[in-house]
Steps between C-alpha positions, in 0.01 A plus 500: 500500500809652660559700183143634511539601864830670421346698213204606714735605781711696252195678359384581852846636589517717188146632553562577868819688423331684213221608734750606765693699239178674396423564866834674553485711186393862474185709513399862557153643536366854531185677611341693340505230233347734242671797334378779729623638832387796708744781581540388863408137439687211654684241293494143625803298386515126566801278445532122491806281452804708407284814495440452874849641566431810292189585702692428820774743391282792390621827646834340594691316227228598254381864510163523329321790331252604232632676192335704225760657272734690731251504786596246768296440813638276772275230644500418868389181668163530672461133594669164446285187503662156515301222336558133421832518312410851382567853618269793430615862528248784517670812361388862491643801310683761707326771297190501276552369147396725213151431367501413128863381499622142464739371767714189501589306813881490521716286729857630511794257512297209366623348174305198372712202395268435206161598357318260733620691806369844407278682746157489337135538588217291369220705349175318571322704234742431213602158642865580432819564694636850454729759651366643827375828352191692608324812375415733787129585536277687742373296794144474372324317221241773466596861557286658769373163624605389846697174505305223667604146583285278722442136586177391335547151641738432788752219443399146596676166451384351170724194467835349598752346264799272567683354200823300540777570247863399445677742735210593723125547515282782372284612793228764485195620686269676254293788635191621318429872510372796301644851485343807340741772392509795263875538547804279554568314823700219657398231746726453801481159663642448850532138611549395863613156614280458807745255660831687454343849471718563193351774282572557131347731239488525121344735246279371220414683180145612426288188453424383147251248630322468832753281679822540699736201515693482828795261509770394256576298191753219470796736513385836632210717605374760741456287814636173638302300756772260612395217729244701695132498412324780688509850353308825488509762227398863465444675167530875453439723198796724421505803267745563215737686735517204736273644768233297674146596401386393849316210339656228715299183548463314827740204545390190309613169653572190293702179489774461241439244224653153544562217259204264481561142606498253216 
């Protein structure tokens, strides 16, 4: 019996440390997640784990720019959003990028220790990790057609999820919504803790379904709720250059998910 308990404890210890190791690893994420960027479009760069320090050092230890051949365009920080163990930098070019050219996102002074620590973006269309390269296009899907992005259905709380894991829970409030757009856009979420009055924001990519998940996974995410339960959130539609489309919703109040009693 003691031997069985020891083995189970050992397995639990190994699993917990494996999970913690995975939680402290490395991840980078970019918007736009596809292969196209407008000439004045923003680039959203998110870092988790070791990559957190790179995002934190952009413009200081790590100058950042876009490069196409010999053409280099510096990027400047427009906004920094701090999430749950993540950091998101919103960057904009200091001059328009050339339409039709391909530009690569370059971070000076960063040298990866191995292939697993390269700065990459995940392409949701090809379902592959690749170099952060974009082809520059005009800011319109249809030439001569005015860009239009609107809420067809304002966000409402659809469901709440709380799942306990090894080194922490996954906690999300799922909002149901519907957006009509004939051009690219981002969704900016601004969360307010109604008790502490702490305000935090994050940018989300264009929706691929009709939901927005607010919260965090076991290791990281956009928002942490902590021990408090009462929050309000405002959603705003943002254009490809990072400007508000003046489509801000009214504050939506909700209670953070909690673990169900057994």
